[in-house]
N, C-alpha and C positions, 0 to 999 in steps of 0.2 A: 389865701384860703382856697382850697380846691372847690370847684363848683359842680353841683349835681342837679339833675332833674329829680324833683321829689314829687310824690303823689300824696295829696291830702284826701283822707277818707272820712266822710261823715258817717258814723255808724249808728243806725237806727236799731232800737231794741227788737223789733219784729224780725230783723234779718240776721243779726249776729249770733244768736244763741243756738249753739249746736252741741248736742250731747255726745259723750263718749261712754259706751257701755263698760261698766265696771263690775257688775255682778256675774255669777256663773251663768252660762248659757246652756241650753240643751233641749230635752225631749219630755213631753207629757205622753205617756203610753196610752194608746186607745184600745188596741186588741193584740193578741198574741196567739200564734199557732206553732206547735212543735212538730217537726218532721221526725217521727219516731224511727225512721229507717236511717237517716243520716245524722241525727242528733243536733241539727240546727234549729234554732227558733227564729221565727219571722215576726217582727213587731212593727205595728203602725203607730203613728202619733197623731195628736190633734192638730199638729202643724203640717199634716199631709205628707209625712215622710215615711219611708219604708226601710227597715234595718234587718240585716241578716246577722244573727248572734250565734257565735260559737259558744255553747254552754259550758264546754270544758275549759276553754282558755279565756273566756270573757272578752272575746274580740267582737267589736261592733263594726259592721261594714254597711255603709249607706248605699242602697240600691237605687237606680234611677230608671224605672221603666218608662215607656211612652206615656203621655198624659201626666207626667210627673208634676206634682204641685196641685193637682185637682184633688177633690175629696175622695179619700179611700174609704169605701163603704163595706167591703167584704174581702176575706182572705182565707185561703186554705193551702196546705202544703203536704206532700207525701212523696217520698222516694225521689227527692230532688226536683219534683214538679210543683210549680206554684201557680195558683189561680188567683187573680186579683180583680175585684170590681172597683174601678176608679173612673171618676168623671162620669161619662155616659157610655162606658165601654167595659168589656170583659177582656182581660189580658191573660196570656199564658206564657210561662217560661218552662222549658224542658231541661234546663241546665243550671238550676239553682239561682236564677236571677241575673245571669249574665246577658242572655238574649231574650227578647220578648216579641210576642206576636199577638195580633187581635184574633179572637176566636168567638165570633158572634153569629155565625151562619145559622139561620133558622129562627133567631130571636127577633121578633117584629117590633119590639118596644125600644124607643130611644131613651133608655135609662139603664144605669148600671145595676148589677145584682146586689141586693141588700144582704143576701146570703149566698155563699158558694160552698158546696159540700163535696169533697172527694169521698166516695163510698169506699172506705178502706178495705172491706172484704173483697171487693172487685174494683180496684182503683181506676180502671178505664171508664167507670160509670161516674158521672159528675151531675150534681144538681145545682140549678141556679134559681133563686127566688127573686123575681122581678115584681116590685110592688108588694102589696100585703098578702095576696093569695094567688099569685100567678107563678107557677113553677114550671121550669123546663128541665128536661133530662137529656143527657148525652151518654151514649154507650161507646163512644170512640175517643175518649180523652178530650172532649171539648171541641172536636173538629166540626161537628154539626149538632144541632139541638132540635128536640121535639117538645111541644108544649104538653105539660102533664095534665091529664084529665082524670077525675074531676079537679076543679080548683081547690087548693088546700090552704085554709087560713092558718095563721100562726107561723112563727119563725123560731121556735124552740124545738130542738130535735135531738135524737140519740139513735144509735144503731148498735146491735149486738150480733157479731158474727157467730157466736155460739148457738144462737136461736134463729139465725137468718131473719132477724127482725129489725125493721126501721120504723121509728115513730116520730110524728110531729104533733105538737100540742098547741092549742089556742085557748081563748077564754071559754069557748063553748064546746069544743070537740077534741077528741083524741083520734088521730089518724094512724093506722097501722098498715104496714106492708110486709109480706113474707116472700116477695119475689123481686127484691132490689128496686122497689119503687114503680113497678109496672102497673100493679093494681093496688087499691087501697080500701081498707075497711074503716068506716066512720062510726065512732062511739060518742053519743051525747054525754056531756059532763054536767049533770044536774046540780052538783054542789058549787060549781063555779058560776059566776054571773058577770055582767058587763063591767062591774067595778074591779074585777080581779084580772091581773095580767100575769101569766106564767113567765118566769125568767129562767127556769132550770128544769131539767128532766134527765133521769137516769133509769136504765133498764137493769133490774137485778136478776131476773130470770124470765121465763116465758109468760109468767102471770103476775109478777111483782114489779111495780114501778114506783118511783118517788118523783114528786114534782113540787116546786116551790115558786112562789110569786109574791105579789104585793097588791094591796087594795088601795084605791084612792082614799085619801083623808083618814087612813087608819094609822094613828100615831103609835099605838101600842103594838100592832102587828102580832097579835096573839094567835092567829089562825092562818098561817100562810105556808105551812109545810104539810104535805099530804102523802099518804102511801096507799096503794091498792094491792090486794092479794088475789083479786079475781079478774085480772086482765083489764082493769079500768072501769068495771061496772059500778063498784062502790069504793069509796075512799074514806080514810080516817085521818084525823089530825095527829101529827108527830112533832109539834113544836116543843113539847116537854119543857115548858117554862122559859124557853128562849124567845126573845122579842126582836129578832133581826128584821129590819125593814125591807131588805132586798136580798133574798137568796140568789146570788149571782150565778153560780155555776155548781152543778152536782157532778161528781165523778165516782166511778167504781174502780177500786184497786185492791187486789188480793181479797176479794169478797167483802170489802169494807167500803162504806159510803163516806165520801169527803165532800165538804161544802165550803165555798167561799161566799162571804156575806158581808153586808154592811148594816149598821143600825139606822135609826132615824137620824135626821140631820143634826139635831142638837146634841146627840150623844157622840157622833163622829167616831164611833168605834167599829172595827171590822176585823176580819181574820179568817183563818181556816179552821174548820171543825170536823170532827169525826163522829159519826152516829154510833152510839152504844145502845143497840136495841134491847139488849138484855136488861140493862139498868134504866132504860128510858131516859137518856140524857144525851146532850151534845157536848163533846169534850174539845176545848180549844187546844190546838197544837201549834208548835213553832213559836214559842215565846221570843219576842224580839223582831217579828216580822212587821214591817211598817204597814200602816193602813191609812186609808183616806176615805173621804166622804163619798166620792163618786163611784167607788166600787172596785172589785178585784176580779181577776180572771185566773183560774187555776188550771194547770196542766200537769198530768202525771206521766213521768218518764224515767226509766232506769232507777227505780226505787227512790226517786226524788219528786218532791212537789215543787213546781215552778209557778210562782205567783207574779202576775203582771200588775204592778201597783201603779196607779195613775201618776203619782208624783215621785215615785221612789225607784223606778227601774224594774228589774226582775229579781225576785227573791228565790233562793234555792234552799229547800228544807229537806234534809236527808232523814227519812223515816226510821232508819236504823240507828244512826249516831245522834239524831236530833240536833244536828249542827245547822245553823242558819247562815247563809252567805248572801250578801247583797251584790248582784252582778250589775255594777254601776256603769252605764255608758260614759266613759271618761270624757270630760269637757264638753258634754252636749246637753247640759241642763239649762232650760229656759223656763222661768217660773213667773207666776203672778205673786208678787210680794205683798202680803197683807199686813205684815208687821215688820217695822224697821226700828230697832231700839238702839240707843246710844248710852254710853257711860260718859257723862260730862266731865269727869275728872281725868279719864284716861283715853277717851275717844276710841273705845272699842265699839264696834258696830255688830249688831246681831240682826239677822232677818230670818223669818220663817213663814211657812204657809201650811199651818196645821200639822202636817205629817213629817216635815223635815226642818232642819235648822242649819244655818251657816253662821260662822263667826269670822270677823275680820279685826285685826289689831293694828292695821296700818292705814287708817282713814278710808277703808273700803277699796283699796287697790287690789288686794288679794283676799281670797276667802277659803276657809277650811270647813268641810262638812262634818257635823257632829252625828255620827252614825250610831251612837250609843243611846239615843233617846228619840222617840217618835210621838206623833200626835200632840205636839206642843201647842197649847193655846196662848200662853204668854211666858216670857222668860226675862229675867233681869240679872245684871251683874252688880255685885256689891260696890257701892261708891268708894269704899276704903280698901277692902281686901279683894284685889283684882282677880285672884284665883277662885273666888267664891261666887257661885251662880245658884239661882233658884228658878224653877220652872213649874208650871201647871200643865198636867196632861189630861186629855179627855178621858173621863171615866176612871182615871188612876189617881187624881189628886196632885199632891205636891211632891216634887223631887228636888234634891239638892246635890251640888257638886262642889268639891273643894280642890279640883285639879284642872281648872280652866275648861270646864264643861266636857272633859274627856270621859269620865265615868259618873254615874248618877245612882243615888240611893233614895228609896221611898221615905217620906217624912210626913206622915199623916196623923201623928199622935194628937188627939183632941178634935180632929175634923170628922164630923158625922159622915157615915157611908153615903147617904144620898147627896150630901153637899160636895162630894169629890167628883161628881159627874161633870160639872161644868164650872170650873174656877177660871174665869177669863181675865182677871186682872191681878197682877202681883206688883207690890210696891215696897222698895226699901225706904225707910225713914232715916235710919243710920245703920251702922255696921251690925247691930243686934236686933233692931226693931223693924218688923215688917207688917204689912197689911195685905190681905187677899180678899177678893169679893167675887161673887158669882150668883147663879140662880139654880134652882132645882128644876130639871126637865120633867115632863109628864104632868106638870101643873099648868098646862096650856091655858092662857098664853103667859107662862112663866110668872105665876103669882107670888112665889116665894123667892126673896132675895136675901143675901146675908153678907156679913163682914166678919172675918177672923183676924186676930192679932197675935203676933209672936214677939217675945222679948229675948229669945235665945237663938237668933239666926235661923228660925224655921224648924227647930228641933221639936218644939211643942206649940200647940195652938189653943187659943180660947175664943169662943164665939162671943163677940161683943154686941152684935146687933143682928136682928132678923125682922123681916117685914113680910106680911101676907096681904097681898092686894085685895083678896076676897074679903078681908076684914076692914077695908077702907084705908089701909096703911100705904104710904108711898114707897116707891122704889128706893132702895138704899145702895144699890150696886154702884161702885166707884168707877167711873170711866176715865177720870183724869185726876192727878194729885200733884200738888206743888207745895214747897215750903218757903216761907218768907218771914224773916225776923223770928225764927223759931216757932212759927204758927203754921199748922197744916191747913191747906185749903183744898177742897175736893169738889168735883162736879158729880153730883149724884144723878144717875140716869132717871129721867122722868120727874125730878123734883126741882133741883136748883143747886146753888153754891152753898156749901157748909164749911165751917171752920172748927178746928180742934186746938185747944190750948194744952192738951195733955198727950200729945203725940198719938192721936187716933183712938184714945180710950173712950172719949165722949165727943159728941158733935152737936153744933148749934147752927141752925139755918141763918144765912145772912142775905140771900137773894133767892126768892121763889117766884116761879111763874107757872100758872095753871096750864095744863095740856101741852107742856113744852118739854122737849128732850134736850138735855145738856150734853153735848158731845165732847167738848174739849175745853180745858182751862189752861191758859198760858200766862206767863209773867215776863214783862220787859224790865230787866234789872237796871237798865240805863236810865229810863224815865220813870220807873216805879209804877207801871200801869199793868193792871190785870185785864185779860181778854177772855171771853167765852163765846163759842159759837153754838147757837141753839136752833131748834126748828119747832114751830107750833104744829102739832099733828092734826089740827082741825082747820085752822084758817087757810093756810096754803101748805099742804103736806109736802115736806121736802125742802121748802124755801128756807134758807139759812138767814138768821139775823145775828150779827155780831155785836156784843155789848163790851164796854170797857169801863174800868173803875180805877180810882186812885187808892181806895181803901177797902175794896172787896165788899163794901156795904152799899154804897150809892153807885148805881150803874146807869149808863146812857147808851142808846143805840149809836153805833158809828159806822153802819153799813148801808146808809140810805141810798147810796148810788148803785148798789147791786141791782142787777136785773132780777125780776121776780122769780125766774125759773132756775136760779143758780143754787146749787147745793155745795157747800164747802166740805170737801172730803178731808182736808188736812190743813192746819194752820201753823205757820212757823214764824218765830220772831228772830230777826237777824241780830246776833249779839255784837256784830262788828259795826253796824250802822244805826245811829239813833233814829228810832221811830219807824224802822223798815219792817213791814209785815208781808208775808207771802201766803196766799191761800190757793191751793189747787181746787178746782171746781169742775162740776159737770152739770148737764141739764137734768133737772129733777124729773122731767116727764119722759125723756127719751134716753137718758143715761149716756148721752154723747153730745158733743158740740162739733162745729165745723172743723175744729182742731183742738187738741188738748191745750189747756192754758192755765195761767195763774191770774188771779186778781191780786194786785199788790198796792201797798200804800207806803209812802215815804214820809208821812206826817202823822204817825200814830193813829191812823184810821180816819182822819178828817176827810181825805179824798182818796179815791181808788182809781187805778188804771188796769189795763189788761195786756197780757203778753201771750201770743199764740205760738205754738210749736208745730210747724207743718211737717216735720220729719216723722211724726208718729201718726198712726191711723186715728181717725176720729173716735173710734171706740176705745182707744188706749188712754182713758182718763187716768190721772195719777192717783194711786191708792195711798201713797206715802211720799213724804219729802222730808229731808233732814239737812240742816245747814251745818257744815263743818267749820267751826270758828277758826281753827288753826290754819286751814288752807284757803279760807274764803271761797269755798266751793259749796255746791248743793248736790245732794243725792236725790234723785227722783225715781219712783217706781211705777212706770206705766203698766196697766193691767196686761198680763200676758207677755211682758217684755223684760222681766228681771230688773236690774238696777242700772241707772245711767248717772253720769256726773258731768258737771261743768262749773266753771268759775262764776261767781255772782257778779257779772258785769252787764246783765241784760236790761237793767233799769236805767242805765245811763242813756240819755237822749242824744248826747253828742260826745264823741271822743276823737281828739286830734292825734293822729299817728302819722309818722313819716315812713312810708314804705316804698321799696323799690323791688320789683319782682326778680331782679337779678342778684339778690342777696338771699342766702338761706342760712338757717341756724338750727342746731339740734344738739342733744347730748346723749351719751351712752356710758355706762348703764344708767337707767332711770326707772325706779328708785336706785339709790347708790349708798355705799358706806365703805370708807369715808370719802373716796375720790371718784370723780367722773370726768370724762373727756368731752369738751365742748367743741363741736365742729361748726365751721361756717365757710361759705363760699363767696367769692368776689368775682363778678363778671369782668374779665380783664379787658375785653374789647370796649366796654362802656367806660372803664376807667381811662383807657388810652384816648378814646374819642372825646371825652368831656374834660378829662384831667390833663391830657397831654403828657402822661408819664407812664413809665413801665409799671407792671403790677407789683405791688408791695403791700405791706401791712402798716406803713407809717400812718400815724394819726388814727389808728384803729385800736379799739379797746373793748373788753368785755367787763361789764359792771354787774356785780351780784347784789341783789336787794332781798330783804326779808319780806314777809307777807304784808307788813305794815308800810312798805315803801321806803324803809330806811336803808341807806347804802351800807353794805356789809364789807365788800372788797372790790377793788379794781384790778383786773388782770391785764397787764401791759402786753399786748399782742406782739408789738414790734420786736423782732429779734429773739423771741422766746417761743414761737409756735412752730409746730411741725408742718411740712408741706408735702403734698403728693399730687402728681398730675393724673386726673381722671378723664379729662376731655380737652379738646383743643382750646376752647375759650374760657374754661373755668380752672381755677386753682382751689383745692380743698385744704383748709387749714384746721388745726386742732390745738387746743391748749387744755391743760389739766387744772381743775380746781380741786384742792385737797380738803375742802370742807372747813377752812379756817377764815378768820376775819383779818382786818388790816394789821392786827397785832399778833397774827399767827396763832391765835387761840381757836381751838375747835368750837364750832357753833353747835347749837342744839338741833335735835331732830325737827323736821318740819318742811314746809314748802318754801322754796326760794325762787326768785325770778332772776334770769340772767339776760342781759340786754347787749346787743351789738351796736356800737357807736362808731361812726366814721366821721372825722372832722367835726366832732361834737354833736352830730345829729344821730338820733336813734332810728335804726333801720329795721330792727326786728327784736322781738323778745319772746322768751319761752319760760316754762315752768319746769322745775326739777324737785324731786322729793328726796331728802336725806333721812334715812332710817338707821337707827343704831340698835 
């Protein structure tokens, strides 16, 4: 028997768990400027990156100015000249972002500009706003600066070359300059007050201006758009029935006013509108433009509207053809994933963050973006008909698809108009029967909740329950739904656990707790145990208490060992291991821990332990986690970090493995169908030194296992593998596995393990994925 030095490794759970990113990565847009001379757009992100975008060819080039990686606070571009406020500096590029230089001479403040303005009528004049009301002016393209007097409050501006007019607006004053910012006229704004913050301003002519803003604590936003016809002395409201919460940006194009705006948080609707003064209305344009809660930025150029959407890239809307194009920055999407759904029968995975949606049908290895539907609050795939999807959209209600989520049609027959605003839960009971639930905004704090039921795959709906909190009725919104023995069990927000024997038509309470929110209801089919995680809103707000039950009627606390400040964000039952539960948590007071981690139990909640993951930032708590039974892996969604995956091996306290760093093992392609090449390396000098023999592959074999650890096939390496010299002391070998078992029958799709053994000892093992 050949002798080898072997390395015994004791693997501790805190050290071995490392994630591999599997979800799409990319950019969350923060601001955008268009160079109307060159046709390039410049976009910054919340991850402090700067991109140069060719709007015609949709090419995205990442620029790297000095101070790169610091906070980008301001940006403007004109005729291939870029000004950038980044970190505590102002930078300038005269060649479209290739070369950069500092340009701060004369600015005495160690702080970057929150606003940089190239005065387009005279582009050598630049304005820099430092702080809230300190403005500097340069008349030599930023080479030197002089402080602007008097100090001008406000950071919303516009200028009109036709009238030689520049304006800045604040909560209290309108500032006007007719000499390119040398002198200023100050006009008090009596109708504004300290609660109102302007967000947009546009000059129509020398005496007519429009401004929009938002009030604190104004949920309806009925009076936030104003117009003046007398140069700012008096103003009148032009909301015209629209209740947008944040008029983000106003623009004038071909003598028409365009507005990008968002609604209040709970409506999550936004878009581009055109003002029809004659009929006193705002007309929404560009159907199909994605929208998001945090707002939009609109730019007008070459008969197109360009919309920088936080989560969706840049949208191009042609005002002549009314065609919408999404200029997606390829492969640079990084998202906070708030919803990660699975189909337990087919292992399709869906994730979305309100305004976008991705779909994976290979256990989360690859993702396809669904650009035909936006503002998705919840989405489900039929458990039987895999081509059939149903989704709820903010303010739009229910949409269905029968072509794998490629195209969608509205399906709101029977759903009242006000109930379509916020349907946040969609549930399949079987192929035909569905339940949806939600609440009605504008009844703050959401006093009306409802449940609808459909028995024809979402074609028509009937309201089966409604509750008004003002009348002393409890919340009936369903946060979680499971079926066991043909009985439905649901966690009703703010009430408890309910059951239904008639597939959701009627409901009976089985477990109620006062002043308690029920977030999640899960079921362990191996042990027949129900679990629910709850929080008492008065005793310790945010502290999670987990209950368990064998019959969904009698419950007991099983989370006594939790720290008092833990809030369970997501709870998962491992279908492969009896009694194994994983709970992602964060600190209820500070919303972060020293490192993101799981609380886990291996004995059905009797005792709990903790696992920390130092590779993520402390603020990146996990918003979702899903266990993939077929691959024995877990998908996790750290906030701001898309999706990561790894195998479920981190709860093992000890693992005996024989490893030698002079052996390597890999396969390509991976995933594969139906064949893959398995490569391995043997250190010949070590073999000769300890074995006393020339390099060869005798007593070497590759063994294939399925995910359950059962041997599938042994590949005899000796005499059957290919060899090529790549370095003096190494020989690389490869052998092909054709996806068959010992009987030469094709195996099914799934994850398999292949292990390198020499003289009967395992030296390395890897995973591969067979997809058909």
